[in-house]
C-alpha positions in Angstrom: -12.4 -18.9 -2.9 -13.9 -16.6 -0.3 -17.3 -14.9 -0.2 -15.6 -11.6 -1.4 -14.2 -13.4 -4.5 -17.7 -14.9 -5.3 -19.3 -11.5 -5.0 -16.7 -10.0 -7.3 -17.3 -12.8 -9.8 -21.1 -12.3 -9.7 -20.9 -8.5 -10.1 -18.6 -8.8 -13.0 -20.9 -11.3 -14.7 -23.9 -9.2 -14.1 -22.3 -6.0 -15.6 -20.2 -7.4 -18.4 -22.3 -10.4 -19.5 -26.0 -11.0 -20.2 -26.8 -12.3 -16.7 -25.7 -15.3 -14.7 -27.3 -18.5 -13.4 -27.1 -20.1 -10.0 -25.5 -23.2 -11.5 -22.7 -21.1 -13.1 -21.9 -19.6 -9.7 -22.1 -23.0 -8.0 -19.9 -24.7 -10.6 -17.3 -21.9 -10.5 -16.8 -22.1 -6.7 -17.9 -25.6 -6.0 -20.8 -24.5 -3.7 -24.4 -25.3 -3.6 -27.0 -23.4 -5.7 -28.7 -22.5 -2.3 -25.5 -20.7 -1.3 -25.3 -19.1 -4.7 -28.9 -17.9 -4.2 -27.9 -16.4 -0.8 -25.1 -14.5 -2.5 -27.5 -13.0 -4.9 -29.8 -12.0 -2.1 -26.9 -10.4 -0.3 -26.2 -8.3 -3.4 -29.8 -7.2 -3.6 -30.4 -6.3 0.0 -27.0 -5.3 1.4 -25.4 -3.7 -1.6 -28.6 -2.4 -3.4 -28.0 -4.3 -6.6 -31.0 -3.9 -9.0 -31.2 -7.6 -9.8 -34.3 -9.4 -11.2 -34.8 -13.1 -12.1 -35.8 -13.9 -15.6 -37.9 -17.1 -15.3 -37.9 -17.8 -19.0 -34.1 -17.9 -19.3 -33.6 -18.8 -15.7 -30.9 -16.1 -15.3 -30.4 -13.2 -13.0 -29.9 -9.8 -14.7 -29.5 -6.1 -13.8 -32.6 -4.1 -14.4 -30.7 -0.8 -14.7 -27.2 0.7 -14.7 -25.2 -0.2 -11.6 -22.1 1.9 -12.4 -20.9 2.1 -8.8 -19.4 -1.4 -9.1 -18.5 -1.4 -12.8 -14.7 -1.2 -12.0 -14.7 -3.4 -8.8 -12.4 -6.0 -10.4 -10.0 -3.3 -11.6 -9.9 -1.8 -8.2 -9.1 -5.1 -6.6 -6.2 -5.5 -9.0 -4.9 -2.1 -7.9 -5.4 -3.0 -4.2 -3.6 -6.3 -4.7 -0.7 -4.5 -6.3 -0.5 -2.1 -3.3 -0.8 -5.0 -0.8 2.0 -7.1 -2.4 4.3 -4.2 -2.5 3.9 -3.5 1.2 4.2 -7.2 2.1 7.5 -7.5 0.2 9.0 -4.8 2.4 7.8 -6.1 5.8 10.7 -7.5 7.9 9.1 -11.0 8.0 10.2 -14.5 7.0 9.4 -15.4 3.4 7.1 -18.3 4.5 5.0 -15.9 6.6 4.8 -13.3 3.8 3.6 -16.1 1.4 0.9 -17.2 3.8 -0.3 -13.6 4.3 -0.3 -13.0 0.6 -2.1 -16.3 -0.1 -4.8 -15.4 2.4 -5.3 -12.0 0.8 -5.4 -13.3 -2.8 -8.1 -15.8 -1.8 -10.4 -12.8 -1.3 -10.1 -11.5 -4.9 -11.4 -12.9 -8.1 -9.4 -15.4 -10.2 -9.1 -12.8 -13.0 -7.7 -10.2 -10.5 -5.4 -12.7 -8.9 -4.0 -13.7 -12.3 -2.9 -10.1 -12.9 -1.0 -9.6 -9.7 2.4 -10.5 -11.3 1.8 -8.0 -14.2 0.2 -5.0 -12.4 2.9 -3.8 -10.0 3.0 -0.9 -7.5 6.4 0.4 -6.5 5.9 1.7 -3.0 7.9 4.7 -1.8 10.3 4.3 1.1 8.7 2.7 4.1 9.8 3.4 7.6 9.5 1.0 10.5 8.8 2.3 14.0 10.5 1.6 17.3 8.5 -1.5 18.1 8.7 -1.1 21.9 7.1 2.3 21.6 4.7 1.2 18.9 3.5 -1.8 20.9 2.9 0.3 24.0 0.9 2.9 22.0 -1.2 0.2 20.3 -1.9 -1.4 23.7 -3.0 2.0 25.1 -5.3 2.5 22.1 -6.8 -1.0 22.7 -7.6 -0.3 26.4 -8.3 3.4 25.8 -5.8 4.6 28.4 -3.4 7.6 28.6 0.3 7.2 28.2 3.3 9.0 29.5 6.0 9.6 26.9 9.5 11.0 26.9 9.8 13.1 23.8 12.6 15.0 22.1 11.7 17.9 19.7 13.7 19.1 16.7 15.8 21.3 19.1 16.8 18.1 20.9 15.0 19.2 24.0 13.6 16.3 26.0 10.2 16.6 27.9 7.9 14.2 29.6 4.3 14.4 28.4 1.0 12.8 29.5 -1.1 12.3 26.4 -4.3 10.6 25.3 -3.3 8.5 22.2 -6.0 9.0 19.5 -4.5 7.6 16.2 -1.2 6.2 14.8 -0.8 7.5 11.2 1.8 6.6 8.6 2.1 9.7 6.4 4.8 10.2 3.7 6.7 7.2 5.0 6.9 8.4 8.6 4.9 7.4 11.7 3.0 9.9 13.8 1.2 9.7 17.1 -1.9 11.9 17.1 -2.6 12.6 20.8 -4.3 15.1 23.1 -1.6 16.7 25.2 -2.9 17.3 28.8 -0.4 20.1 29.6 -1.0 22.1 26.4 -4.6 21.1 26.2 -4.7 20.5 22.5 -4.2 17.8 19.9 -0.6 17.4 18.8 1.1 15.3 16.2 4.2 13.6 17.7 6.8 12.2 15.3 7.0 8.6 16.6 10.7 8.4 16.0 11.2 11.1 18.5 9.3 9.3 21.3 12.2 7.8 23.4 9.9 5.8 25.7 6.3 5.3 26.5 4.3 3.7 29.4 0.6 3.1 30.0 -1.2 4.9 32.8 -4.3 4.0 34.7 -6.1 7.2 33.5 -8.7 6.5 30.8 -9.0 8.5 27.6 -11.7 11.2 27.6 -11.1 13.0 24.3 -14.2 12.5 22.1 -13.7 14.4 18.7 -11.1 12.1 17.2 -13.0 11.1 14.0 -13.8 14.8 13.2 -10.1 15.8 13.6 -8.7 13.0 11.5 -11.4 13.0 8.8 -11.2 16.7 8.1 -7.5 17.1 8.1 -5.1 17.5 5.1 -2.0 15.3 5.5 -0.7 15.0 9.0 -1.8 18.4 10.3 -5.1 17.7 12.1 -5.8 20.7 14.2 -6.8 24.3 13.7 -9.5 26.2 12.0 -10.4 24.8 8.6 -10.2 27.1 5.5 -10.6 26.7 1.8 -7.1 26.6 0.3 -7.0 27.2 -3.5 -4.2 26.1 -5.8 -4.1 26.9 -9.5 -2.6 24.3 -11.9 -1.5 25.2 -15.4 -3.2 23.5 -18.4 0.1 21.7 -19.0 -0.5 19.6 -15.8 -4.3 19.0 -16.2 -4.0 15.5 -17.6 -1.3 14.6 -15.1 -2.8 15.6 -11.8 -6.6 16.2 -12.2 -7.3 12.5 -11.3 -5.2 12.6 -8.1 -7.3 12.7 -4.9 -5.4 14.7 -2.3 -8.4 15.1 0.0 -11.8 13.4 0.2 -13.6 16.7 0.2 -11.5 18.4 -2.5 -13.2 20.3 -5.3 -11.9 21.0 -8.8 -13.0 24.2 -10.7 -12.0 24.1 -14.4 -11.1 27.4 -16.2 -11.6 28.4 -19.8 -7.9 28.2 -20.7 -7.7 24.5 -19.6 -6.2 25.3 -16.3 -8.0 24.4 -13.1 -8.4 25.4 -9.5 -8.0 22.8 -6.7 -10.0 23.6 -3.6 -8.8 21.8 -0.5 -10.1 22.2 3.1 -7.1 22.4 5.4 -6.0 24.0 8.7 -2.3 24.4 7.8 -0.5 25.4 4.6 2.8 23.7 5.2 2.2 20.5 3.3 0.2 22.3 0.6 3.3 24.5 -0.1 5.4 21.3 -0.5 2.8 20.1 -2.9 3.0 23.3 -5.0 6.8 23.2 -5.1 6.6 19.7 -6.4 4.8 21.0 -9.5 6.5 24.4 -9.8 6.4 26.4 -12.0 3.1 25.1 -13.2 1.2 25.5 -9.9 0.7 28.5 -7.6 -1.3 29.4 -4.5 -4.4 31.6 -5.0 -6.0 31.9 -1.5 -6.1 32.6 1.4 -3.7 35.5 1.4 -1.7 34.0 4.2 -1.1 30.9 2.0 0.2 33.1 -0.8 2.5 35.1 1.4 3.9 32.0 3.1 4.6 30.5 -0.3 6.4 33.6 -1.5 8.5 33.6 1.7 9.4 29.9 1.1 10.5 30.6 -2.4 12.6 33.6 -1.3 14.3 31.3 1.3 15.1 28.7 -1.4 16.5 31.4 -3.7 18.9 32.6 -0.9 20.3 29.1 -0.6 21.1 28.7 -4.3 
């Protein structure tokens, strides 16, 4: 088993049992006690584990609560479920899938690996890109060079663009190219399925604020002025949705009647409106005013089509 699996095993033993010995670690993974000691030191100095050695019992114990890693094994079970679901849908030979899966499972603990047939994640529909375009974009990202793309918009208009590729993002089962468009002088999200062709240019990428744009965005919309968007969820949905993380910087404000307000920083309301409609009539927009008005307009359009 890998280093990661050993670390998981040691953490679990420290948290759920009354300590662990070097011999127990060595016997479990068929390694030397010296290597086991190095693993303990890694936990101490790289992960900040509050571990002390009890000379009388010859065991290592936690000196205080280390709750950050209490559910590490459970999280690895969830990750394994996600991973297996994605692997199953990849257009690869069964032997290659098995080898990839085996490599991944070697990095999780035995207890987590044993549950992978019982804890299952059913992935939503997965889209696969045009691999000629995808390969060109990933190569450009590797060498940090601009690309020229032939792109067709939703009106079927074809244009040639020179862009600086910044990120490839799979969102809601679709691939998007986040790129700085030289002609429009702004970052645009290009639906990868609409990129007819792509070629790498000699011009290097100069755009510098990629991380800020991607990390502060909600969904696939990554540009524009950030605002605090507020959605109210009825108490009927509290237990169902309050544990969902829509954004890393979201904030939940609980109300006296059991309802709650979800605060999300975003630069565009389009996907937030889709989110509200999914939970209608038990969710509604609160602010900003433009968000409320756009939601009302969308609902009116829906009513006209019924």
